[in-house]
PyMOL Python script that loads the backbone (N, CA, C, O; Angstrom):
from pymol import cmd

cmd.read_pdbstr("""\
ATOM      1  N   MET A   1      75.752  59.067 116.786  1.00  0.00           N
ATOM      2  CA  MET A   1      74.361  59.035 117.134  1.00  0.00           C
ATOM      3  C   MET A   1      73.541  58.803 115.870  1.00  0.00           C
ATOM      4  O   MET A   1      73.728  59.501 114.873  1.00  0.00           O
ATOM      5  N   ASN A   2      72.656  57.852 115.903  1.00  0.00           N
ATOM      6  CA  ASN A   2      71.811  57.510 114.776  1.00  0.00           C
ATOM      7  C   ASN A   2      70.495  58.272 114.898  1.00  0.00           C
ATOM      8  O   ASN A   2      69.745  58.083 115.856  1.00  0.00           O
ATOM      9  N   ILE A   3      70.220  59.136 113.920  1.00  0.00           N
ATOM     10  CA  ILE A   3      68.996  59.948 113.976  1.00  0.00           C
ATOM     11  C   ILE A   3      68.002  59.548 112.906  1.00  0.00           C
ATOM     12  O   ILE A   3      67.044  60.276 112.648  1.00  0.00           O
ATOM     13  N   SER A   4      68.215  58.397 112.275  1.00  0.00           N
ATOM     14  CA  SER A   4      67.380  58.017 111.146  1.00  0.00           C
ATOM     15  C   SER A   4      65.917  57.810 111.530  1.00  0.00           C
ATOM     16  O   SER A   4      65.049  57.953 110.669  1.00  0.00           O
ATOM     17  N   GLY A   5      65.605  57.481 112.785  1.00  0.00           N
ATOM     18  CA  GLY A   5      64.223  57.267 113.190  1.00  0.00           C
ATOM     19  C   GLY A   5      63.531  58.533 113.662  1.00  0.00           C
ATOM     20  O   GLY A   5      62.325  58.522 113.909  1.00  0.00           O
ATOM     21  N   LEU A   6      64.269  59.619 113.790  1.00  0.00           N
ATOM     22  CA  LEU A   6      63.685  60.859 114.310  1.00  0.00           C
ATOM     23  C   LEU A   6      63.017  61.663 113.203  1.00  0.00           C
ATOM     24  O   LEU A   6      63.421  61.577 112.044  1.00  0.00           O
ATOM     25  N   PRO A   7      61.987  62.449 113.554  1.00  0.00           N
ATOM     26  CA  PRO A   7      61.358  63.306 112.548  1.00  0.00           C
ATOM     27  C   PRO A   7      62.352  64.362 112.047  1.00  0.00           C
ATOM     28  O   PRO A   7      63.100  64.945 112.832  1.00  0.00           O
ATOM     29  N   GLY A   8      62.350  64.595 110.745  1.00  0.00           N
ATOM     30  CA  GLY A   8      63.244  65.588 110.151  1.00  0.00           C
ATOM     31  C   GLY A   8      64.619  65.053 109.834  1.00  0.00           C
ATOM     32  O   GLY A   8      65.513  65.813 109.463  1.00  0.00           O
ATOM     33  N   ALA A   9      64.803  63.725 109.978  1.00  0.00           N
ATOM     34  CA  ALA A   9      66.118  63.136 109.739  1.00  0.00           C
ATOM     35  C   ALA A   9      66.542  63.307 108.283  1.00  0.00           C
ATOM     36  O   ALA A   9      67.724  63.509 108.006  1.00  0.00           O
ATOM     37  N   GLU A  10      65.600  63.231 107.353  1.00  0.00           N
ATOM     38  CA  GLU A  10      65.941  63.409 105.940  1.00  0.00           C
ATOM     39  C   GLU A  10      66.445  64.820 105.673  1.00  0.00           C
ATOM     40  O   GLU A  10      67.386  65.019 104.904  1.00  0.00           O
ATOM     41  N   ALA A  11      65.808  65.799 106.315  1.00  0.00           N
ATOM     42  CA  ALA A  11      66.241  67.188 106.149  1.00  0.00           C
ATOM     43  C   ALA A  11      67.636  67.393 106.714  1.00  0.00           C
ATOM     44  O   ALA A  11      68.449  68.110 106.131  1.00  0.00           O
ATOM     45  N   VAL A  12      67.909  66.771 107.839  1.00  0.00           N
ATOM     46  CA  VAL A  12      69.241  66.896 108.439  1.00  0.00           C
ATOM     47  C   VAL A  12      70.281  66.248 107.534  1.00  0.00           C
ATOM     48  O   VAL A  12      71.366  66.798 107.347  1.00  0.00           O
ATOM     49  N   GLY A  13      69.962  65.087 106.970  1.00  0.00           N
ATOM     50  CA  GLY A  13      70.883  64.431 106.044  1.00  0.00           C
ATOM     51  C   GLY A  13      71.148  65.285 104.815  1.00  0.00           C
ATOM     52  O   GLY A  13      72.281  65.392 104.345  1.00  0.00           O
ATOM     53  N   TYR A  14      70.081  65.891 104.304  1.00  0.00           N
ATOM     54  CA  TYR A  14      70.229  66.775 103.144  1.00  0.00           C
ATOM     55  C   TYR A  14      71.115  67.968 103.490  1.00  0.00           C
ATOM     56  O   TYR A  14      72.004  68.336 102.722  1.00  0.00           O
ATOM     57  N   LEU A  15      70.866  68.567 104.649  1.00  0.00           N
ATOM     58  CA  LEU A  15      71.679  69.713 105.078  1.00  0.00           C
ATOM     59  C   LEU A  15      73.143  69.338 105.216  1.00  0.00           C
ATOM     60  O   LEU A  15      74.024  70.097 104.812  1.00  0.00           O
ATOM     61  N   ARG A  16      73.409  68.155 105.792  1.00  0.00           N
ATOM     62  CA  ARG A  16      74.802  67.712 105.931  1.00  0.00           C
ATOM     63  C   ARG A  16      75.472  67.560 104.567  1.00  0.00           C
ATOM     64  O   ARG A  16      76.613  67.981 104.371  1.00  0.00           O
ATOM     65  N   ALA A  17      74.751  66.956 103.633  1.00  0.00           N
ATOM     66  CA  ALA A  17      75.307  66.770 102.291  1.00  0.00           C
ATOM     67  C   ALA A  17      75.553  68.114 101.621  1.00  0.00           C
ATOM     68  O   ALA A  17      76.596  68.319 101.000  1.00  0.00           O
ATOM     69  N   LEU A  18      74.599  69.027 101.743  1.00  0.00           N
ATOM     70  CA  LEU A  18      74.737  70.355 101.144  1.00  0.00           C
ATOM     71  C   LEU A  18      75.918  71.109 101.731  1.00  0.00           C
ATOM     72  O   LEU A  18      76.720  71.684 100.996  1.00  0.00           O
ATOM     73  N   LEU A  19      76.027  71.108 103.060  1.00  0.00           N
ATOM     74  CA  LEU A  19      77.143  71.809 103.697  1.00  0.00           C
ATOM     75  C   LEU A  19      78.479  71.157 103.355  1.00  0.00           C
ATOM     76  O   LEU A  19      79.482  71.852 103.192  1.00  0.00           O
ATOM     77  N   GLY A  20      78.501  69.834 103.246  1.00  0.00           N
ATOM     78  CA  GLY A  20      79.733  69.149 102.859  1.00  0.00           C
ATOM     79  C   GLY A  20      80.169  69.529 101.453  1.00  0.00           C
ATOM     80  O   GLY A  20      81.355  69.742 101.203  1.00  0.00           O
ATOM     81  N   ALA A  21      79.211  69.616 100.530  1.00  0.00           N
ATOM     82  CA  ALA A  21      79.536  69.998  99.159  1.00  0.00           C
ATOM     83  C   ALA A  21      80.022  71.444  99.097  1.00  0.00           C
ATOM     84  O   ALA A  21      80.987  71.750  98.397  1.00  0.00           O
ATOM     85  N   ARG A  22      79.356  72.322  99.826  1.00  0.00           N
ATOM     86  CA  ARG A  22      79.763  73.739  99.829  1.00  0.00           C
ATOM     87  C   ARG A  22      81.140  73.914 100.448  1.00  0.00           C
ATOM     88  O   ARG A  22      81.945  74.712  99.970  1.00  0.00           O
ATOM     89  N   THR A  23      81.406  73.172 101.505  1.00  0.00           N
ATOM     90  CA  THR A  23      82.718  73.254 102.150  1.00  0.00           C
ATOM     91  C   THR A  23      83.814  72.782 101.191  1.00  0.00           C
ATOM     92  O   THR A  23      84.870  73.408 101.098  1.00  0.00           O
ATOM     93  N   ALA A  24      83.569  71.701 100.491  1.00  0.00           N
ATOM     94  CA  ALA A  24      84.555  71.194  99.527  1.00  0.00           C
ATOM     95  C   ALA A  24      84.782  72.206  98.406  1.00  0.00           C
ATOM     96  O   ALA A  24      85.912  72.414  97.964  1.00  0.00           O
ATOM     97  N   ARG A  25      83.711  72.824  97.959  1.00  0.00           N
ATOM     98  CA  ARG A  25      83.839  73.827  96.890  1.00  0.00           C
ATOM     99  C   ARG A  25      84.625  75.048  97.369  1.00  0.00           C
ATOM    100  O   ARG A  25      85.436  75.597  96.624  1.00  0.00           O
ATOM    101  N   LEU A  26      84.382  75.470  98.610  1.00  0.00           N
ATOM    102  CA  LEU A  26      85.119  76.602  99.169  1.00  0.00           C
ATOM    103  C   LEU A  26      86.598  76.279  99.306  1.00  0.00           C
ATOM    104  O   LEU A  26      87.451  77.104  98.979  1.00  0.00           O
ATOM    105  N   ARG A  27      86.902  75.080  99.788  1.00  0.00           N
ATOM    106  CA  ARG A  27      88.314  74.684  99.901  1.00  0.00           C
ATOM    107  C   ARG A  27      89.001  74.665  98.538  1.00  0.00           C
ATOM    108  O   ARG A  27      90.150  75.089  98.407  1.00  0.00           O
ATOM    109  N   SER A  28      88.288  74.172  97.527  1.00  0.00           N
ATOM    110  CA  SER A  28      88.834  74.139  96.172  1.00  0.00           C
ATOM    111  C   SER A  28      89.078  75.559  95.660  1.00  0.00           C
ATOM    112  O   SER A  28      90.100  75.820  95.025  1.00  0.00           O
ATOM    113  N   ALA A  29      88.158  76.468  95.926  1.00  0.00           N
ATOM    114  CA  ALA A  29      88.307  77.859  95.479  1.00  0.00           C
ATOM    115  C   ALA A  29      89.484  78.536  96.167  1.00  0.00           C
ATOM    116  O   ALA A  29      90.194  79.328  95.548  1.00  0.00           O
ATOM    117  N   VAL A  30      89.693  78.232  97.437  1.00  0.00           N
ATOM    118  CA  VAL A  30      90.817  78.832  98.168  1.00  0.00           C
ATOM    119  C   VAL A  30      92.138  78.344  97.593  1.00  0.00           C
ATOM    120  O   VAL A  30      93.100  79.107  97.506  1.00  0.00           O
ATOM    121  N   ARG A  31      92.188  77.064  97.196  1.00  0.00           N
ATOM    122  CA  ARG A  31      93.417  76.525  96.598  1.00  0.00           C
ATOM    123  C   ARG A  31      93.698  77.118  95.223  1.00  0.00           C
ATOM    124  O   ARG A  31      94.854  77.170  94.805  1.00  0.00           O
ATOM    125  N   GLN A  32      92.673  77.564  94.515  1.00  0.00           N
ATOM    126  CA  GLN A  32      92.842  78.070  93.145  1.00  0.00           C
ATOM    127  C   GLN A  32      92.647  79.579  93.088  1.00  0.00           C
ATOM    128  O   GLN A  32      91.945  80.080  92.209  1.00  0.00           O
ATOM    129  N   ARG A  33      93.251  80.297  94.003  1.00  0.00           N
ATOM    130  CA  ARG A  33      93.100  81.752  94.062  1.00  0.00           C
ATOM    131  C   ARG A  33      93.606  82.452  92.812  1.00  0.00           C
ATOM    132  O   ARG A  33      93.098  83.514  92.453  1.00  0.00           O
ATOM    133  N   ASP A  34      94.587  81.883  92.149  1.00  0.00           N
ATOM    134  CA  ASP A  34      95.229  82.549  91.013  1.00  0.00           C
ATOM    135  C   ASP A  34      94.361  82.564  89.761  1.00  0.00           C
ATOM    136  O   ASP A  34      94.649  83.320  88.833  1.00  0.00           O
ATOM    137  N   ARG A  35      93.326  81.767  89.708  1.00  0.00           N
ATOM    138  CA  ARG A  35      92.512  81.696  88.491  1.00  0.00           C
ATOM    139  C   ARG A  35      91.842  83.024  88.182  1.00  0.00           C
ATOM    140  O   ARG A  35      91.714  83.383  87.011  1.00  0.00           O
ATOM    141  N   GLY A  36      91.416  83.755  89.187  1.00  0.00           N
ATOM    142  CA  GLY A  36      90.784  85.053  88.964  1.00  0.00           C
ATOM    143  C   GLY A  36      91.773  86.059  88.393  1.00  0.00           C
ATOM    144  O   GLY A  36      91.414  86.869  87.539  1.00  0.00           O
ATOM    145  N   ALA A  37      93.012  86.012  88.860  1.00  0.00           N
ATOM    146  CA  ALA A  37      94.040  86.922  88.362  1.00  0.00           C
ATOM    147  C   ALA A  37      94.300  86.671  86.879  1.00  0.00           C
ATOM    148  O   ALA A  37      94.493  87.616  86.114  1.00  0.00           O
ATOM    149  N   SER A  38      94.307  85.424  86.478  1.00  0.00           N
ATOM    150  CA  SER A  38      94.533  85.101  85.072  1.00  0.00           C
ATOM    151  C   SER A  38      93.417  85.652  84.200  1.00  0.00           C
ATOM    152  O   SER A  38      93.673  86.137  83.098  1.00  0.00           O
ATOM    153  N   ALA A  39      92.191  85.583  84.681  1.00  0.00           N
ATOM    154  CA  ALA A  39      91.062  86.103  83.914  1.00  0.00           C
ATOM    155  C   ALA A  39      91.157  87.613  83.762  1.00  0.00           C
ATOM    156  O   ALA A  39      90.856  88.152  82.697  1.00  0.00           O
ATOM    157  N   VAL A  40      91.575  88.298  84.820  1.00  0.00           N
ATOM    158  CA  VAL A  40      91.726  89.754  84.759  1.00  0.00           C
ATOM    159  C   VAL A  40      92.840  90.117  83.781  1.00  0.00           C
ATOM    160  O   VAL A  40      92.689  91.042  82.982  1.00  0.00           O
ATOM    161  N   GLU A  41      93.944  89.402  83.839  1.00  0.00           N
ATOM    162  CA  GLU A  41      95.046  89.668  82.911  1.00  0.00           C
ATOM    163  C   GLU A  41      94.600  89.463  81.467  1.00  0.00           C
ATOM    164  O   GLU A  41      94.937  90.262  80.593  1.00  0.00           O
ATOM    165  N   LEU A  42      93.857  88.414  81.219  1.00  0.00           N
ATOM    166  CA  LEU A  42      93.369  88.140  79.875  1.00  0.00           C
ATOM    167  C   LEU A  42      92.430  89.254  79.402  1.00  0.00           C
ATOM    168  O   LEU A  42      92.483  89.652  78.239  1.00  0.00           O
ATOM    169  N   ALA A  43      91.586  89.750  80.281  1.00  0.00           N
ATOM    170  CA  ALA A  43      90.673  90.836  79.917  1.00  0.00           C
ATOM    171  C   ALA A  43      91.437  92.116  79.596  1.00  0.00           C
ATOM    172  O   ALA A  43      91.084  92.829  78.657  1.00  0.00           O
ATOM    173  N   VAL A  44      92.473  92.410  80.363  1.00  0.00           N
ATOM    174  CA  VAL A  44      93.280  93.610  80.109  1.00  0.00           C
ATOM    175  C   VAL A  44      94.022  93.490  78.781  1.00  0.00           C
ATOM    176  O   VAL A  44      94.059  94.442  78.003  1.00  0.00           O
ATOM    177  N   ILE A  45      94.607  92.338  78.523  1.00  0.00           N
ATOM    178  CA  ILE A  45      95.322  92.135  77.256  1.00  0.00           C
ATOM    179  C   ILE A  45      94.361  92.269  76.082  1.00  0.00           C
ATOM    180  O   ILE A  45      94.698  92.889  75.073  1.00  0.00           O
ATOM    181  N   THR A  46      93.175  91.698  76.203  1.00  0.00           N
ATOM    182  CA  THR A  46      92.177  91.806  75.133  1.00  0.00           C
ATOM    183  C   THR A  46      91.780  93.254  74.901  1.00  0.00           C
ATOM    184  O   THR A  46      91.652  93.686  73.756  1.00  0.00           O
ATOM    185  N   ALA A  47      91.583  94.009  75.980  1.00  0.00           N
ATOM    186  CA  ALA A  47      91.198  95.416  75.849  1.00  0.00           C
ATOM    187  C   ALA A  47      92.302  96.220  75.151  1.00  0.00           C
ATOM    188  O   ALA A  47      92.013  97.083  74.322  1.00  0.00           O
ATOM    189  N   VAL A  48      93.542  95.941  75.483  1.00  0.00           N
ATOM    190  CA  VAL A  48      94.658  96.649  74.848  1.00  0.00           C
ATOM    191  C   VAL A  48      94.715  96.315  73.352  1.00  0.00           C
ATOM    192  O   VAL A  48      94.919  97.205  72.526  1.00  0.00           O
ATOM    193  N   LEU A  49      94.539  95.049  73.009  1.00  0.00           N
ATOM    194  CA  LEU A  49      94.563  94.666  71.595  1.00  0.00           C
ATOM    195  C   LEU A  49      93.409  95.291  70.817  1.00  0.00           C
ATOM    196  O   LEU A  49      93.587  95.698  69.669  1.00  0.00           O
ATOM    197  N   VAL A  50      92.243  95.371  71.422  1.00  0.00           N
ATOM    198  CA  VAL A  50      91.105  96.016  70.764  1.00  0.00           C
ATOM    199  C   VAL A  50      91.393  97.505  70.564  1.00  0.00           C
ATOM    200  O   VAL A  50      91.085  98.055  69.507  1.00  0.00           O
ATOM    201  N   ALA A  51      91.977  98.156  71.560  1.00  0.00           N
ATOM    202  CA  ALA A  51      92.310  99.577  71.428  1.00  0.00           C
ATOM    203  C   ALA A  51      93.328  99.804  70.310  1.00  0.00           C
ATOM    204  O   ALA A  51      93.213 100.764  69.548  1.00  0.00           O
ATOM    205  N   ILE A  52      94.314  98.929  70.213  1.00  0.00           N
ATOM    206  CA  ILE A  52      95.312  99.052  69.139  1.00  0.00           C
ATOM    207  C   ILE A  52      94.649  98.859  67.782  1.00  0.00           C
ATOM    208  O   ILE A  52      94.957  99.583  66.836  1.00  0.00           O
ATOM    209  N   ALA A  53      93.749  97.899  67.676  1.00  0.00           N
ATOM    210  CA  ALA A  53      93.057  97.660  66.405  1.00  0.00           C
ATOM    211  C   ALA A  53      92.206  98.861  66.008  1.00  0.00           C
ATOM    212  O   ALA A  53      92.159  99.220  64.831  1.00  0.00           O
ATOM    213  N   ILE A  54      91.536  99.482  66.967  1.00  0.00           N
ATOM    214  CA  ILE A  54      90.712 100.667  66.678  1.00  0.00           C
ATOM    215  C   ILE A  54      91.592 101.831  66.238  1.00  0.00           C
ATOM    216  O   ILE A  54      91.252 102.544  65.293  1.00  0.00           O
ATOM    217  N   ALA A  55      92.719 102.025  66.916  1.00  0.00           N
ATOM    218  CA  ALA A  55      93.631 103.101  66.541  1.00  0.00           C
ATOM    219  C   ALA A  55      94.185 102.868  65.134  1.00  0.00           C
ATOM    220  O   ALA A  55      94.272 103.805  64.340  1.00  0.00           O
ATOM    221  N   LEU A  56      94.551 101.651  64.827  1.00  0.00           N
ATOM    222  CA  LEU A  56      95.063 101.321  63.493  1.00  0.00           C
ATOM    223  C   LEU A  56      93.996 101.555  62.434  1.00  0.00           C
ATOM    224  O   LEU A  56      94.296 102.067  61.356  1.00  0.00           O
ATOM    225  N   LEU A  57      92.774 101.192  62.726  1.00  0.00           N
ATOM    226  CA  LEU A  57      91.669 101.422  61.800  1.00  0.00           C
ATOM    227  C   LEU A  57      91.469 102.918  61.552  1.00  0.00           C
ATOM    228  O   LEU A  57      91.215 103.328  60.420  1.00  0.00           O
ATOM    229  N   ALA A  58      91.583 103.727  62.595  1.00  0.00           N
ATOM    230  CA  ALA A  58      91.432 105.178  62.442  1.00  0.00           C
ATOM    231  C   ALA A  58      92.550 105.757  61.574  1.00  0.00           C
ATOM    232  O   ALA A  58      92.297 106.632  60.746  1.00  0.00           O
ATOM    233  N   VAL A  59      93.777 105.280  61.753  1.00  0.00           N
ATOM    234  CA  VAL A  59      94.901 105.765  60.948  1.00  0.00           C
ATOM    235  C   VAL A  59      94.698 105.383  59.482  1.00  0.00           C
ATOM    236  O   VAL A  59      94.918 106.207  58.595  1.00  0.00           O
ATOM    237  N   ILE A  60      94.286 104.158  59.221  1.00  0.00           N
ATOM    238  CA  ILE A  60      94.056 103.713  57.838  1.00  0.00           C
ATOM    239  C   ILE A  60      92.933 104.515  57.202  1.00  0.00           C
ATOM    240  O   ILE A  60      93.043 104.915  56.043  1.00  0.00           O
ATOM    241  N   LYS A  61      91.854 104.759  57.940  1.00  0.00           N
ATOM    242  CA  LYS A  61      90.724 105.529  57.411  1.00  0.00           C
ATOM    243  C   LYS A  61      91.153 106.956  57.059  1.00  0.00           C
ATOM    244  O   LYS A  61      90.765 107.482  56.016  1.00  0.00           O
ATOM    245  N   THR A  62      91.948 107.574  57.924  1.00  0.00           N
ATOM    246  CA  THR A  62      92.437 108.926  57.661  1.00  0.00           C
ATOM    247  C   THR A  62      93.321 108.946  56.416  1.00  0.00           C
ATOM    248  O   THR A  62      93.200 109.842  55.581  1.00  0.00           O
ATOM    249  N   PHE A  63      94.201 107.966  56.292  1.00  0.00           N
ATOM    250  CA  PHE A  63      95.085 107.894  55.128  1.00  0.00           C
ATOM    251  C   PHE A  63      94.280 107.727  53.839  1.00  0.00           C
ATOM    252  O   PHE A  63      94.546 108.404  52.845  1.00  0.00           O
ATOM    253  N   VAL A  64      93.302 106.829  53.857  1.00  0.00           N
ATOM    254  CA  VAL A  64      92.491 106.581  52.664  1.00  0.00           C
ATOM    255  C   VAL A  64      91.668 107.819  52.312  1.00  0.00           C
ATOM    256  O   VAL A  64      91.547 108.160  51.136  1.00  0.00           O
ATOM    257  N   THR A  65      91.107 108.491  53.304  1.00  0.00           N
ATOM    258  CA  THR A  65      90.326 109.701  53.051  1.00  0.00           C
ATOM    259  C   THR A  65      91.200 110.796  52.443  1.00  0.00           C
ATOM    260  O   THR A  65      90.789 111.461  51.493  1.00  0.00           O
ATOM    261  N   ASN A  66      92.399 110.983  52.986  1.00  0.00           N
ATOM    262  CA  ASN A  66      93.318 112.000  52.448  1.00  0.00           C
ATOM    263  C   ASN A  66      93.714 111.676  51.009  1.00  0.00           C
ATOM    264  O   ASN A  66      93.758 112.570  50.164  1.00  0.00           O
ATOM    265  N   GLN A  67      94.001 110.412  50.726  1.00  0.00           N
ATOM    266  CA  GLN A  67      94.379 110.024  49.369  1.00  0.00           C
ATOM    267  C   GLN A  67      93.201 110.213  48.414  1.00  0.00           C
ATOM    268  O   GLN A  67      93.388 110.640  47.275  1.00  0.00           O
ATOM    269  N   SER A  68      92.008 109.901  48.870  1.00  0.00           N
ATOM    270  CA  SER A  68      90.820 110.068  48.041  1.00  0.00           C
ATOM    271  C   SER A  68      90.577 111.547  47.739  1.00  0.00           C
ATOM    272  O   SER A  68      90.248 111.904  46.608  1.00  0.00           O
ATOM    273  N   ASN A  69      90.735 112.388  48.726  1.00  0.00           N
ATOM    274  CA  ASN A  69      90.560 113.828  48.514  1.00  0.00           C
ATOM    275  C   ASN A  69      91.617 114.371  47.558  1.00  0.00           C
ATOM    276  O   ASN A  69      91.331 115.241  46.736  1.00  0.00           O
ATOM    277  N   GLN A  70      92.832 113.856  47.671  1.00  0.00           N
ATOM    278  CA  GLN A  70      93.905 114.301  46.774  1.00  0.00           C
ATOM    279  C   GLN A  70      93.611 113.873  45.337  1.00  0.00           C
ATOM    280  O   GLN A  70      93.847 114.641  44.405  1.00  0.00           O
ATOM    281  N   ILE A  71      93.108 112.676  45.150  1.00  0.00           N
ATOM    282  CA  ILE A  71      92.755 112.210  43.803  1.00  0.00           C
ATOM    283  C   ILE A  71      91.631 113.054  43.233  1.00  0.00           C
ATOM    284  O   ILE A  71      91.678 113.442  42.065  1.00  0.00           O
ATOM    285  N   ASN A  72      90.612 113.347  44.048  1.00  0.00           N
ATOM    286  CA  ASN A  72      89.488 114.163  43.595  1.00  0.00           C
ATOM    287  C   ASN A  72      89.905 115.586  43.245  1.00  0.00           C
ATOM    288  O   ASN A  72      89.357 116.177  42.314  1.00  0.00           O
ATOM    289  N   SER A  73      90.867 116.143  43.978  1.00  0.00           N
ATOM    290  CA  SER A  73      91.290 117.517  43.695  1.00  0.00           C
ATOM    291  C   SER A  73      92.157 117.592  42.434  1.00  0.00           C
ATOM    292  O   SER A  73      92.241 118.656  41.821  1.00  0.00           O
ATOM    293  N   ASN A  74      92.799 116.499  42.033  1.00  0.00           N
ATOM    294  CA  ASN A  74      93.638 116.483  40.833  1.00  0.00           C
ATOM    295  C   ASN A  74      92.866 116.101  39.581  1.00  0.00           C
ATOM    296  O   ASN A  74      93.403 116.196  38.477  1.00  0.00           O
ATOM    297  N   THR A  75      91.623 115.671  39.727  1.00  0.00           N
ATOM    298  CA  THR A  75      90.812 115.267  38.575  1.00  0.00           C
ATOM    299  C   THR A  75      90.142 116.499  37.975  1.00  0.00           C
ATOM    300  O   THR A  75      89.599 117.314  38.721  1.00  0.00           O
ATOM    301  N   PRO A  76      90.162 116.663  36.635  1.00  0.00           N
ATOM    302  CA  PRO A  76      89.504 117.815  36.001  1.00  0.00           C
ATOM    303  C   PRO A  76      87.993 117.785  36.254  1.00  0.00           C
ATOM    304  O   PRO A  76      87.436 116.749  36.620  1.00  0.00           O
ATOM    305  N   ALA A  77      87.343 118.927  36.056  1.00  0.00           N
ATOM    306  CA  ALA A  77      85.928 119.069  36.341  1.00  0.00           C
ATOM    307  C   ALA A  77      85.069 118.136  35.513  1.00  0.00           C
ATOM    308  O   ALA A  77      84.004 117.732  35.978  1.00  0.00           O
ATOM    309  N   GLY A  78      85.472 117.783  34.334  1.00  0.00           N
ATOM    310  CA  GLY A  78      84.686 116.894  33.483  1.00  0.00           C
ATOM    311  C   GLY A  78      84.772 115.447  33.903  1.00  0.00           C
ATOM    312  O   GLY A  78      83.985 114.622  33.439  1.00  0.00           O
ATOM    313  N   GLY A  79      85.695 115.126  34.757  1.00  0.00           N
ATOM    314  CA  GLY A  79      85.831 113.756  35.210  1.00  0.00           C
ATOM    315  C   GLY A  79      86.768 112.928  34.366  1.00  0.00           C
ATOM    316  O   GLY A  79      87.102 111.805  34.743  1.00  0.00           O
ATOM    317  N   ASN A  80      87.214 113.462  33.203  1.00  0.00           N
ATOM    318  CA  ASN A  80      88.143 112.713  32.353  1.00  0.00           C
ATOM    319  C   ASN A  80      89.565 113.051  32.748  1.00  0.00           C
ATOM    320  O   ASN A  80      89.905 114.218  32.942  1.00  0.00           O
ATOM    321  N   SER A  81      90.373 112.054  32.864  1.00  0.00           N
ATOM    322  CA  SER A  81      91.769 112.317  33.213  1.00  0.00           C
ATOM    323  C   SER A  81      92.513 112.753  31.962  1.00  0.00           C
ATOM    324  O   SER A  81      92.211 112.289  30.863  1.00  0.00           O
ATOM    325  N   PRO A  82      93.480 113.637  32.125  1.00  0.00           N
ATOM    326  CA  PRO A  82      94.236 114.099  30.950  1.00  0.00           C
ATOM    327  C   PRO A  82      95.040 112.969  30.342  1.00  0.00           C
ATOM    328  O   PRO A  82      95.608 112.131  31.043  1.00  0.00           O
ATOM    329  N   GLY A  83      95.072 112.967  29.024  1.00  0.00           N
ATOM    330  CA  GLY A  83      95.888 111.909  28.470  1.00  0.00           C
ATOM    331  C   GLY A  83      95.649 111.636  27.093  1.00  0.00           C
ATOM    332  O   GLY A  83      96.288 110.755  26.518  1.00  0.00           O
TER     333      GLY A  83
END
""", "prot")
cmd.dss("prot")
cmd.show_as("cartoon", "prot")
cmd.util.cbc("prot")
cmd.orient("prot")
């Protein structure tokens, strides 16, 4: 049926094009269901690596602080090292 001469035909054509594009996009999304899972896995791996880096930083900071305190406690009150 040709509706090009009827009032509102442009709106109907636009609606058809819009619905066709949305339908194609939905079909494409259904075919690519696994993409969301990959993003979640990547986010979890990143979070684990950040947590490991923070823990390592805390261990290094504690070690450096302990060594610094040990050096300060072995230094004479005048600040000059024996020798």
